[in-house]
C-alpha angles and dihedrals in degrees: 000000000000092000090051092052090048092052091047089055095053098049135044116230127201094240090053091051092049091047090055096042120022092191090072089074089074091047093050092048089050091051090050089056095050096087095043091048092047095050099028096054095046098043092045092051093047098031093133113346092170089065088063096054090114087071092057105102114225119182116218120197116188113194096153112138094194128232143226121257115188090337094310120112113236130184112187092177093057091047090051092049091049089053093049091051088062092046118089097181091102135022097258116197116190107209142142125268096261093052090046094053093046094045093047091051094046094046098248089120124041095194138014136201122196121195103201123223094252095047096109092043092052094041092054097042095104091116093054119098088242108032117202129215119241109242129209116200112225118192130184135168098225091177090062095051124349096193091056088057090053091051088049090059089064091047096051091045089055091051091048092050091050094050092044092051091048094049095044089052090051093047092048093050091050091049092049092048092053091048089051090052089051090052091052091050090048088053091052090048090051091053091047091050091051091050091047091050089054092051091048090051091053090049090052091053090051089052089056091054090050090051091055090050090051090054091052089048090054089056090051090050089054091054090047090052091053091050091048088050090055090046092051091052091051093049090049090054090047093053091046090050092050092052090046091050090053092058095071143358091217092070092042097096095049090040090049089056091050089044090052090050093045092047090052090053091045091050091050091049092049092048090048091050091046091055090063095046097073091051090046091049091046091052091048090049091049090052090047091049090048090050088047091053091050088046089055090049095049092042091048107135089219090058091048091046090047092053091043090047090053090053091046092048089048091052092046091048090050089048092048090048091050090049090049089050091051092048091047092051091047091050091051090047090051096043107025091171087076093061093088096042109120093222091049090049090049089048090052090049091051090050091051092050090046090050091053091047091049091050091050090048092051092050092048092046089052091050089047092055090047093049091048092052091049090050091049092050091048094050090047090055090047092051092049091047092049090048088054089050091053091046090048092053089049090051090049090050091049091048092049090049088055091046092049090050090050093047090050091050089046090049091049090050091048089053091053091045092089093052100037107046089150090067092049096108094049091045092050091051090051091046092050090049092046091046091053092049090046090050090051091047092049089048090053090044092052090058093054097075090052091052090045090050092050091047093049091047090054089044092052092047092047092049090050093050090045091051092050092046093049089049091054091045091051092049092048091047092051090047090048092050091050093049092047091050090049090049091050091050092047092047094048091046090052090048094052110122093012092162092058091044091052089052090049092051091047093049107018098161126059114192117210103204113206111189107206108205094352119219109224097203147358094262093056091050094051098037095094090053096047095041090056093043093048094050092049092049090045091055092047093050092045094059093039095051094043091054090048090055095052091099087067087059095052095267092295103186098191113126117257115265113263092221091052091051092049091048090052092050091049094049091049091052095047094047092046094052093046091054093046093051102039103029108024095037105237110162110202124195090230110029095179092048089050092059092045096045092047090052090050090049093047092049093048094047090047090050092051093049090044089054093049094048094043095047102035107016110200092002086056090054089052089050089051090053090047091050089050091055093050091046091051089059106030109036097081091246094139110003121026114256090246088073095053128092115272094257093058091043088053096053096042095089090054096056119091094214089064089067096039091053093047092049094046090051089055091048096047105033119009102032091213102161093190091058091046092053093046094051092043091053091051092049092047089051090051090048093050090048090051091048093050092047090049091051089050091049092050091049091050089048092053093047096050116107115256095250092050090049090053092049092047092048091052092048091051093047 
């Protein structure tokens, strides 16, 4: 009992203070309310500001004039405004530029978005050699409210993402449509190549028939050569007989008989040779007509247009493919994040394969035109040569007709020789003249088979080359048709599901957001920070006010009772948590733990402030304020310590509020019991250390000599 009285004399308890001065009850109640007022007012005011975004006025100015894209009118600005009208996330205000500028300056609008007049034209300029980016003007008066400007960053990013997704989808659909048109043209080219290959095959068969006719014609020329040989021999004998007859009239009668006989043989030989000439001429004309038919086929305008159309289609396909490559590269330059997309990579591979196929098609089409021109030139030469053959046979037939007529006249003259000896000299002159003409005609006739043989040799060689060339053309055409068909199938396979692929290119990344320990509102997120801050401020004010009220107690300088201080810290914590849960609306994971952890925090913070005031008086109060400042910046209450300068990161582990905030977060949001226990142990350790140091300071104060106490009291104010 004596010890209790002694301890009561060395410390000042709350009940003793209230007993001496009843007015202190109001003061103590006010101090109890300091933490709940500090946290309650702030967390209530900013319970969930993001839920009030619809009240944030944002001016929208649409000056977009629209543009034309592939003949269709498009207005991206109007589409964006229509979307914003259906969006209640912000308080959209659709005004003109003048109203926007005035309202932003006067504070009627916190943010502003301007869609410029060339927005659609720039946004759809992907086909231009130098595409331009569509620009949205974002304006904010940061001096009026900086946090509003930060919220606006999220808003403008959302608008940018929406417009980018819309435009990428449009670009992708246009690219796929052009590729589909290219595939259709490839399909047409494949059909044309197949038809052309069929026509070339038929032309090759006709060439075979011509080659057979040429072989038959060679046989006829051999027979003609034999007849001409016989004719040449007869003419030689005739000339010899005429010259012999001229040597003497005595031998004229016998020579006339021989002449009559020779002329009869000659006439028979000529008539026999002339019987073969019509058949030979008919065969040559048939060959010429056959060559003429083939000439009409190979000079057919449809065939030439078909070959030209293949070349034109090949050039267009190559042009379309080059345009598709340029658009693809511009799209990648504009949206480099698409470069690693699998569908974009597959699309690039398909474009490369298509480009190689188109290049091969163009080369083969060029060779096809060249081969067709060579074939036309060859058949033209064949037709001209065969015409010369027919004309030569006609000339031979005309010459033989003349020779037959002369022989008949000569034969008639020889028959009359025996009766008209008086006319011998005249007859011999005529015979010599006729013999010389006949000899010239036979000489000319003997050259005809050689010319015919040369012509037919050239014809045979030309037909052989033509047949080989047509065979190569047919093979190349079939290969071309197969490759074109393969390209069409590959292109259509790549274009399957183009709508889904356009959607994928427009929005290639889907983010699955997994909120671990979600925070329902702003107040819940900041509650650990403000609970800790409020209890520290409450402890500071408690010791400051109690010391200011000591004159009411007769300037009693005894230190405040430790139990009274701990009781005050506990009551502040309990009252604060009750208000936050039942009035503000904080919903902790562990409600019981929240009360207990807040009491531990309040006791520890009270013990620290009690130590500072007991040991250092006014200097201790200054230290408490200094600690508060450091804890405001370094205890991870707002930003994590990783974002702070190195000095503040370094002092963070030495500040008690660091552990109270971490523990309160676990109690309110994560429910991690291990973290709660760890932080509670650290705080209890800090509190015990503060209590022991305070006891040491009080003992030292009691043991100091009186003069030293007076000096220390004066120094500490």
